[in-house]
N, CA, C and O of each residue as an XYZ file, in Angstrom:
448
protein
N       0.827     -1.206      0.000
C       0.000      0.000      0.000
C       0.861      1.256      0.000
O       0.555      2.224     -0.696
N       1.940      1.239      0.782
C       2.823      2.394      0.859
C       3.411      2.733     -0.510
O       3.471      3.903     -0.887
N       3.851      1.701     -1.266
C       4.412      1.923     -2.602
C       3.358      2.481     -3.535
O       3.654      3.375     -4.327
N       2.139      1.978     -3.463
C       1.055      2.478     -4.289
C       0.809      3.956     -4.023
O       0.633      4.728     -4.965
N       0.793      4.360     -2.769
C       0.575      5.763     -2.423
C       1.706      6.646     -2.929
O       1.468      7.801     -3.282
N       2.913      6.137     -2.971
C       4.033      6.923     -3.481
C       3.975      7.110     -4.992
O       4.441      8.130     -5.500
N       3.413      6.145     -5.724
C       3.392      6.236     -7.180
C       2.188      6.989     -7.724
O       2.249      7.487     -8.848
N       1.114      7.092     -6.987
C      -0.092      7.765     -7.478
C       0.169      9.212     -7.893
O      -0.322      9.610     -8.949
N       0.905     10.024     -7.138
C       1.118     11.407     -7.581
C       1.842     11.527     -8.911
O       1.669     12.533     -9.598
N       2.640     10.550     -9.301
C       3.408     10.641    -10.531
C       2.616     10.243    -11.765
O       3.033     10.548    -12.882
N       1.498      9.578    -11.593
C       0.691      9.148    -12.729
C       0.217     10.336    -13.542
O       0.165     10.241    -14.768
N      -0.124     11.434    -12.927
C      -0.624     12.610    -13.618
C       0.395     13.309    -14.488
O       0.021     14.136    -15.319
N       1.684     13.002    -14.324
C       2.714     13.678    -15.096
C       2.957     13.047    -16.459
O       3.691     13.613    -17.269
N       2.368     11.901    -16.732
C       2.542     11.249    -18.019
C       1.484     11.785    -18.978
O       0.289     11.714    -18.695
N       1.922     12.314    -20.099
C       0.991     12.859    -21.089
C       0.804     11.851    -22.219
O       1.762     11.207    -22.644
N      -0.395     11.719    -22.690
C      -0.694     10.875    -23.840
C      -1.006     11.766    -25.031
O      -1.907     12.603    -24.966
N      -0.270     11.592    -26.110
C      -0.549     12.392    -27.300
C      -0.832     11.511    -28.511
O      -0.973     12.014    -29.626
N      -0.918     10.188    -28.297
C      -1.293      9.297    -29.401
C      -2.606      9.757    -30.008
O      -3.549     10.092    -29.291
N      -2.661      9.772    -31.324
C      -3.890     10.102    -32.056
C      -4.459     11.475    -31.708
O      -5.674     11.668    -31.752
N      -3.603     12.420    -31.365
C      -4.059     13.795    -31.146
C      -3.525     14.677    -32.265
O      -2.573     14.319    -32.958
N      -4.153     15.834    -32.429
C      -3.760     16.796    -33.466
C      -3.451     18.123    -32.789
O      -4.215     18.597    -31.948
N      -2.325     18.714    -33.163
C      -1.837     19.955    -32.561
C      -1.516     20.968    -33.638
O      -1.080     20.610    -34.732
N      -1.733     22.241    -33.324
C      -1.309     23.339    -34.201
C      -0.101     23.985    -33.553
O      -0.161     24.414    -32.401
N       1.010     24.056    -34.302
C       2.202     24.716    -33.787
C       2.544     25.910    -34.651
O       2.237     25.948    -35.842
N       3.179     26.875    -34.036
C       3.689     28.044    -34.755
C       5.027     28.408    -34.134
O       5.183     28.401    -32.913
N       5.988     28.727    -34.990
C       7.286     29.130    -34.457
C       7.442     30.638    -34.560
O       6.641     31.308    -35.212
N       8.475     31.172    -33.913
C       8.620     32.628    -33.898
C       9.090     33.183    -35.236
O       9.275     34.393    -35.370
N       9.288     32.313    -36.234
C       9.527     32.761    -37.605
C       8.237     32.881    -38.397
O       8.244     33.370    -39.527
N       7.103     32.427    -37.798
C       5.803     32.532    -38.444
C       5.330     31.274    -39.144
O       4.195     31.238    -39.619
N       6.160     30.238    -39.227
C       5.742     29.004    -39.891
C       4.787     28.217    -38.990
O       4.960     28.154    -37.773
N       3.775     27.620    -39.627
C       2.747     26.886    -38.884
C       2.714     25.430    -39.332
O       2.935     25.116    -40.501
N       2.436     24.559    -38.381
C       2.269     23.135    -38.665
C       1.015     22.626    -37.967
O       0.704     23.034    -36.848
N       0.309     21.742    -38.632
C      -0.751     20.947    -38.011
C      -0.176     19.534    -37.945
O       0.109     18.932    -38.980
N      -0.005     19.000    -36.729
C       0.679     17.731    -36.537
C      -0.282     16.698    -35.953
O      -0.950     16.963    -34.953
N      -0.352     15.513    -36.583
C      -1.128     14.407    -36.050
C      -0.162     13.328    -35.569
O       0.593     12.758    -36.357
N      -0.196     13.058    -34.267
C       0.678     12.066    -33.654
C       0.054     10.685    -33.781
O      -1.048     10.446    -33.288
N       0.759      9.780    -34.440
C       0.262      8.418    -34.638
C       0.791      7.497    -33.540
O       1.832      7.762    -32.939
N       0.059      6.415    -33.290
C       0.406      5.478    -32.216
C       1.749      4.792    -32.406
O       2.374      4.377    -31.430
N       2.201      4.668    -33.648
C       3.446      3.942    -33.911
C       4.697      4.801    -33.720
O       5.799      4.367    -34.054
N       4.536      6.026    -33.183
C       5.682      6.893    -32.944
C       6.074      7.747    -34.137
O       7.115      8.402    -34.121
N       5.239      7.741    -35.176
C       5.460      8.627    -36.322
C       4.385      9.704    -36.310
O       3.445      9.643    -35.518
N       4.526     10.691    -37.191
C       3.503     11.725    -37.300
C       3.387     12.206    -38.737
O       4.302     12.064    -39.548
N       2.237     12.773    -39.012
C       1.939     13.416    -40.292
C       1.742     14.887    -39.993
O       1.168     15.239    -38.962
N       2.208     15.749    -40.878
C       1.984     17.167    -40.614
C       1.738     17.952    -41.889
O       2.238     17.631    -42.967
N       0.950     18.987    -41.714
C       0.681     19.971    -42.758
C       1.526     21.193    -42.420
O       1.459     21.718    -41.309
N       2.310     21.635    -43.377
C       3.213     22.766    -43.160
C       2.717     23.963    -43.945
O       2.543     23.887    -45.161
N       2.490     25.071    -43.250
C       2.058     26.300    -43.915
C       3.208     27.296    -43.847
O       3.584     27.766    -42.774
N       3.754     27.603    -45.010
C       4.842     28.570    -45.098
C       4.303     29.984    -44.916
O       3.108     30.236    -45.066
N       5.202     30.888    -44.594
C       4.789     32.290    -44.398
C       4.139     32.881    -45.640
O       3.323     33.796    -45.527
N       4.484     32.378    -46.821
C       3.896     32.900    -48.058
C       2.532     32.292    -48.361
O       1.926     32.630    -49.378
N       2.031     31.392    -47.495
C       0.709     30.801    -47.658
C       0.701     29.425    -48.306
O      -0.324     28.744    -48.275
N       1.813     28.998    -48.890
C       1.908     27.681    -49.496
C       1.743     26.601    -48.429
O       2.264     26.727    -47.320
N       1.011     25.535    -48.774
C       0.775     24.438    -47.839
C       1.285     23.137    -48.450
O       1.034     22.853    -49.621
N       2.010     22.343    -47.642
C       2.452     21.023    -48.053
C       2.154     20.036    -46.932
O       2.114     20.407    -45.758
N       1.941     18.762    -47.309
C       1.702     17.703    -46.325
C       2.857     16.718    -46.394
O       3.257     16.279    -47.472
N       3.385     16.379    -45.223
C       4.513     15.461    -45.098
C       4.155     14.373    -44.095
O       3.215     14.520    -43.314
N       4.901     13.298    -44.123
C       4.740     12.269    -43.106
C       5.045     10.891    -43.615
O       4.365     10.378    -44.504
N       6.061     10.294    -43.055
C       6.383      8.904    -43.296
C       7.223      8.436    -42.118
O       7.202      9.063    -41.059
N       7.955      7.354    -42.284
C       8.730      6.828    -41.166
C       9.892      7.736    -40.766
O      10.520      7.500    -39.734
N      10.193      8.771    -41.559
C      11.258      9.728    -41.221
C      10.814     10.765    -40.195
O      11.657     11.451    -39.616
N       9.522     10.895    -39.961
C       8.996     11.830    -38.966
C       8.611     11.023    -37.732
O       7.650     10.255    -37.762
N       9.359     11.197    -36.653
C       9.120     10.403    -35.451
C       9.000     11.308    -34.231
O       9.482     12.441    -34.223
N       8.345     10.777    -33.203
C       8.188     11.511    -31.954
C       8.383     10.569    -30.780
O       8.228      9.352    -30.886
N       8.731     11.185    -29.654
C       8.923     10.467    -28.406
C       8.419     11.343    -27.280
O       8.511     12.569    -27.344
N       7.889     10.713    -26.254
C       7.445     11.465    -25.082
C       7.926     10.739    -23.831
O       7.905      9.511    -23.748
N       8.358     11.535    -22.870
C       8.799     11.003    -21.591
C       8.262     11.944    -20.520
O       8.799     13.031    -20.306
N       7.189     11.510    -19.846
C       6.532     12.409    -18.893
C       5.895     13.547    -19.648
O       5.019     13.325    -20.484
N       6.324     14.773    -19.367
C       5.784     15.932    -20.070
C       6.758     16.475    -21.115
O       6.506     17.531    -21.696
N       7.860     15.776    -21.363
C       8.855     16.192    -22.350
C       8.590     15.481    -23.670
O       8.401     14.265    -23.701
N       8.578     16.248    -24.764
C       8.306     15.693    -26.080
C       9.427     16.094    -27.039
O       9.951     17.206    -26.972
N       9.786     15.163    -27.935
C      10.801     15.417    -28.956
C      10.256     14.935    -30.292
O       9.785     13.803    -30.402
N      10.320     15.793    -31.307
C       9.891     15.455    -32.658
C      11.089     15.557    -33.582
O      11.827     16.541    -33.547
N      11.285     14.529    -34.416
C      12.341     14.539    -35.417
C      11.693     14.618    -36.790
O      10.929     13.733    -37.175
N      11.995     15.670    -37.520
C      11.488     15.872    -38.874
C      12.570     15.437    -39.862
O      13.741     15.778    -39.696
N      12.177     14.686    -40.887
C      13.092     14.300    -41.957
C      14.368     13.667    -41.395
O      15.479     14.108    -41.688
N      14.182     12.632    -40.590
C      15.310     11.897    -39.995
C      16.215     12.781    -39.151
O      17.424     12.557    -39.098
N      15.646     13.775    -38.496
C      16.429     14.627    -37.607
C      17.015     15.863    -38.242
O      17.810     16.555    -37.606
N      16.645     16.174    -39.497
C      17.117     17.433    -40.091
C      16.667     18.604    -39.241
O      17.414     19.560    -39.031
N      15.427     18.520    -38.750
C      14.894     19.497    -37.788
C      14.463     18.724    -36.549
O      13.819     17.680    -36.650
N      14.822     19.244    -35.383
C      14.427     18.644    -34.108
C      13.654     19.680    -33.314
O      14.142     20.785    -33.078
N      12.448     19.319    -32.904
C      11.659     20.169    -32.017
C      11.579     19.461    -30.664
O      11.201     18.292    -30.587
N      11.936     20.173    -29.613
C      11.803     19.601    -28.276
C      11.061     20.598    -27.407
O      11.186     21.810    -27.586
N      10.292     20.080    -26.470
C       9.526     20.964    -25.609
C       8.859     20.220    -24.478
O       9.119     19.042    -24.232
N       7.990     20.947    -23.796
C       7.244     20.403    -22.667
C       5.761     20.655    -22.861
O       5.347     21.672    -23.417
N       4.972     19.699    -22.387
C       3.510     19.799    -22.418
C       3.044     20.225    -21.033
O       3.563     19.746    -20.025
N       2.069     21.121    -20.983
C       1.558     21.566    -19.680
C       0.782     20.453    -18.982
O       0.495     19.416    -19.580
N       0.447     20.677    -17.714
C      -0.212     19.638    -16.910
C      -1.627     19.319    -17.401
O      -2.125     18.223    -17.142
N      -2.290     20.249    -18.104
C      -3.627     19.984    -18.655
C      -3.559     19.185    -19.955
O      -4.563     18.636    -20.410
N      -2.358     19.124    -20.551
C      -2.197     18.373    -21.793
C      -2.753     19.049    -23.018
O      -3.064     18.379    -24.002
N      -2.891     20.394    -22.987
C      -3.457     21.096    -24.131
C      -2.549     22.186    -24.701
O      -2.960     22.928    -25.593
N      -1.323     22.287    -24.195
C      -0.392     23.315    -24.655
C       1.028     22.774    -24.517
O       1.365     22.137    -23.519
N       1.855     23.032    -25.525
C       3.266     22.664    -25.445
C       4.104     23.798    -26.005
O       3.631     24.583    -26.827
N       5.333     23.880    -25.565
C       6.239     24.909    -26.078
C       7.668     24.415    -25.943
O       7.973     23.542    -25.131
N       8.542     25.001    -26.768
C       9.940     24.607    -26.709
C      10.755     25.297    -27.775
O      10.429     26.396    -28.223
N      11.826     24.629    -28.173
C      12.750     25.156    -29.168
C      12.941     24.136    -30.278
O      12.771     22.933    -30.079
N      13.297     24.642    -31.445
C      13.619     23.753    -32.548
C      14.965     24.170    -33.110
O      15.340     25.341    -33.062
N      15.681     23.198    -33.641
C      16.980     23.446    -34.255
C      17.070     22.605    -35.513
O      16.567     21.483    -35.559
N      17.721     23.159    -36.546
C      17.929     22.364    -37.760
C      19.409     22.026    -37.903
O      20.238     22.482    -37.116
N      19.733     21.224    -38.915
C      21.112     20.758    -39.129
C      22.084     21.913    -39.359
O      23.289     21.762    -39.156
N      21.565     23.064    -39.783
C      22.415     24.235    -40.014
C      22.666     25.024    -38.735
O      23.392     26.018    -38.750
N      22.065     24.586    -37.621
C      22.253     25.264    -36.347
C      21.294     26.416    -36.094
O      21.429     27.116    -35.090
N      20.326     26.628    -36.985
C      19.343     27.704    -36.799
C      18.315     27.269    -35.765
O      17.784     26.160    -35.836
N      18.036     28.145    -34.803
C      17.087     27.817    -33.753
C      15.927     28.803    -33.731
O      16.084     29.971    -34.085
N      14.778     28.326    -33.317
C      13.572     29.122    -33.146
C      12.809     28.575    -31.944
O      12.942     27.399    -31.608
N      12.030     29.401    -31.311
C      11.108     28.908    -30.284
C       9.768     28.616    -30.961
O       9.469     29.149    -32.030
N       8.974     27.766    -30.323
C       7.676     27.396    -30.885
C       6.673     27.113    -29.766
O       7.047     26.826    -28.629
N       5.403     27.201    -30.116
C       4.325     26.841    -29.208
C       3.334     25.966    -29.955
O       3.247     26.016    -31.182
N       2.588     25.163    -29.209
C       1.588     24.310    -29.822
C       0.354     24.215    -28.949
O       0.442     24.215    -27.721
N      -0.808     24.133    -29.601
C      -2.069     23.969    -28.888
C      -2.803     22.738    -29.435
O      -2.795     22.469    -30.636
N      -3.427     22.014    -28.532
C      -4.204     20.834    -28.900
C      -5.468     21.283    -29.632
O      -6.210     22.130    -29.135
N      -5.708     20.716    -30.808
C      -6.936     21.080    -31.527
C      -7.870     19.891    -31.696
O      -9.036     20.086    -32.040
N      -7.403     18.663    -31.468
C      -8.283     17.485    -31.551
C      -7.638     16.306    -30.872
O      -8.219     15.222    -30.834
């Protein structure tokens, strides 16, 4: 019983994002709609600042979550987004970096 009582408070810190859809925007103005799939991959719609929209997603786009920390790898890690999800599970924020060393901050909101 004592062990059970010690582990109960930590259960709330694990976030589930399988089969959820999020809208992200970075401080450069680029927007993504990301759908997290159960197999650890994701599909995303990318909206460029000029309004052009493209859809990407295959085994090269992967995600991982550990507690409230999330990491997304785009195009086999060409771009890496890492961040934290809030305790309600409806907002995330962090930083992204690409292979050229360019960094931006980003935020995301749960939309489905």
